[in-house]
C-alpha positions as a printed Julia matrix, in Angstrom:
189×3 Matrix{Float64}:
  -7.92  -18.43  -43.68
 -11.24  -18.0   -41.4
 -14.65  -20.29  -40.41
 -17.45  -19.58  -38.04
 -18.5   -22.7   -35.37
 -21.72  -22.19  -33.65
 -21.2   -21.3   -29.81
 -24.34  -21.34  -27.33
 -24.31  -19.2   -23.55
 -25.15  -20.15  -20.64
 -28.37  -17.27  -21.34
 -29.18  -19.95  -24.51
 -28.22  -17.48  -27.03
 -26.47  -18.9   -30.09
 -23.4   -16.94  -31.16
 -21.79  -17.37  -34.94
 -18.11  -17.71  -34.02
 -15.43  -16.81  -35.98
 -12.37  -19.05  -36.68
  -9.39  -18.22  -37.98
  -8.08  -21.26  -39.69
  -3.8   -20.47  -39.72
  -1.31  -22.19  -37.87
  -0.07  -19.76  -35.56
  -0.4   -19.6   -32.07
  -1.52  -16.38  -32.05
  -4.83  -17.43  -34.44
  -5.29  -19.74  -31.7
  -4.73  -17.42  -28.94
  -7.12  -15.24  -30.68
  -9.75  -17.91  -31.33
  -9.68  -18.79  -27.87
 -10.55  -15.92  -26.31
 -13.42  -15.01  -28.97
 -15.19  -18.46  -28.47
 -14.52  -17.28  -24.1
 -16.2   -14.05  -24.87
 -19.46  -15.73  -27.14
 -19.67  -18.79  -24.44
 -19.81  -15.79  -21.21
 -21.28  -12.54  -22.3
 -25.22  -12.17  -21.53
 -26.89  -11.59  -25.23
 -24.86  -12.63  -28.52
 -21.21  -12.04  -29.78
 -20.97  -10.76  -33.26
 -18.61   -9.77  -35.06
 -17.86   -7.93  -38.79
 -14.29   -9.12  -40.12
 -12.03   -6.59  -43.58
  -9.31   -8.01  -46.12
  -7.19   -5.03  -46.83
  -4.02   -5.35  -48.55
  -2.75   -8.4   -46.32
  -3.77   -7.57  -43.21
  -6.81   -9.73  -41.69
  -8.77   -7.12  -39.59
 -11.55   -8.23  -37.63
 -13.81   -7.58  -34.85
 -15.81   -8.87  -32.46
 -18.83   -6.64  -30.32
 -20.17   -8.68  -26.84
 -23.55   -7.06  -25.22
 -23.62   -6.74  -21.7
 -26.83   -5.26  -19.3
 -26.14   -1.39  -20.4
 -22.15   -2.15  -22.4
 -21.19   -3.63  -25.33
 -17.43   -4.53  -25.18
 -15.77   -4.39  -28.16
 -12.22   -6.4   -29.8
 -10.45   -6.06  -32.55
  -7.33   -7.63  -33.88
  -5.54   -7.47  -37.3
  -3.89  -10.61  -38.36
  -0.86  -10.16  -41.16
  -2.59  -12.8   -43.67
   1.4   -14.66  -44.66
   2.66  -14.68  -41.56
  -0.96  -15.95  -39.28
   0.75  -13.38  -37.04
  -1.08  -10.48  -34.82
  -0.31   -6.79  -35.3
   0.73   -5.05  -32.19
  -0.82   -0.85  -31.92
   3.01   -0.23  -33.17
   3.22   -2.55  -35.7
  -0.31   -0.83  -37.37
   1.12    2.51  -37.02
   3.75    1.5   -39.34
   2.34    1.15  -41.81
   1.01    3.99  -41.63
   4.1     6.41  -40.99
   7.17    6.42  -39.04
   5.91    9.01  -37.39
   4.46    7.79  -34.14
   4.44   10.96  -31.84
   2.26   12.98  -34.78
   0.0     9.33  -35.83
  -0.83    9.79  -31.85
  -1.42   13.79  -31.48
  -3.85   12.86  -34.99
  -5.72    9.83  -33.17
  -6.26   11.95  -30.02
  -7.61   14.58  -32.55
  -9.98   11.95  -33.35
 -10.72   10.79  -30.06
 -11.92   14.23  -29.15
 -14.16   14.44  -32.07
 -15.59   10.99  -31.2
 -15.89   11.19  -27.13
 -18.11   14.41  -27.69
 -20.37   12.79  -30.56
 -20.59    9.0   -28.39
 -21.79   11.85  -25.6
 -23.69   13.05  -27.35
 -25.62    9.94  -29.6
 -25.58    7.36  -26.56
 -22.57    5.75  -30.1
 -20.78    6.33  -32.81
 -21.46    6.9   -36.27
 -19.64    3.81  -36.78
 -21.75    1.59  -33.92
 -24.93    3.29  -35.58
 -24.38    2.43  -39.05
 -23.09   -1.34  -38.1
 -26.4    -1.73  -36.34
 -28.43    0.46  -38.94
 -30.19    2.4   -35.91
 -30.91    6.04  -36.53
 -28.86    8.32  -33.5
 -30.77    9.68  -30.43
 -29.54   12.72  -29.83
 -29.35   12.57  -25.58
 -28.53   16.28  -25.79
 -25.88   16.46  -22.75
 -23.02   17.64  -24.1
 -19.36   17.52  -22.37
 -17.44   20.68  -21.64
 -13.96   21.24  -23.78
 -12.62   20.85  -20.89
 -13.77   17.29  -19.64
 -12.9    16.45  -23.42
  -9.14   17.85  -22.92
  -9.26   16.3   -19.56
 -10.41   12.07  -20.81
  -8.39   12.66  -23.31
  -4.83   14.18  -21.7
  -5.44   10.35  -19.79
  -5.14    8.66  -22.89
  -1.8     6.71  -24.04
  -1.57    4.29  -27.35
  -2.15    1.54  -25.07
  -5.84    3.17  -24.16
  -6.53    1.71  -27.83
  -6.89   -0.96  -30.51
  -5.82   -0.22  -33.31
  -6.74   -2.29  -36.05
  -6.12   -1.8   -40.56
  -8.76   -0.94  -42.7
  -6.52   -0.35  -45.68
  -4.72    2.57  -47.25
  -5.21    5.25  -44.47
  -7.96    4.09  -43.12
  -8.06    2.38  -39.12
 -10.77    1.46  -37.21
  -9.91    1.71  -33.18
 -11.56    1.19  -30.22
 -11.26    3.07  -26.82
 -13.23    3.74  -23.04
 -15.47    6.55  -23.4
 -17.32    8.01  -20.67
 -21.03    7.99  -22.08
 -24.07    9.97  -20.71
 -26.54    7.61  -20.08
 -26.12    3.86  -18.57
 -22.28    3.42  -17.73
 -19.78    5.47  -16.77
 -17.39    3.97  -18.74
 -17.98    1.98  -22.2
 -15.97    0.67  -25.03
 -17.11    2.63  -27.88
 -15.09    1.83  -31.65
 -15.22    4.46  -34.3
 -13.37    4.92  -37.8
 -10.37    7.38  -38.37
  -8.79    8.34  -41.6
  -4.77    9.22  -41.23
  -3.12   10.68  -43.75
């Protein structure tokens, strides 16, 4: 299913990189993407994986000065194929419009939370760091405007089991880069 190997980047950081052992084109492509990210990043590449039901969800984070880039992959353990956003949505519901409405509600909450604290609650838990209150807030109008610009293709979804997903999307930051990639959990009921 997966094993680690180690990659050295040009800055001298060594990252443990997951290698999918499925015999599929998707696994080969994902392995290549992850290894390239590890070699090209300024700092290290980190990853977490979860097996739920018949799916492996793997997400990576690559650090750059002032930014982190997340990538999510969900692979069917039977076929070795990567699931698309629509494939993942279909595991939860047939009503894509309702799903997207709920996802946008969560995105608005996460946008505001990340703007206030500099990172999502999930990111803080992953790095075992306390949230520091930056105190800046987005107005309701700003939150609505950023959410209105989103389509389902602006999110990366990952299967996390039963009624929980992980999502990656771009957020406006209170400090640093204007836009940054963030990851968060989403419960769909």
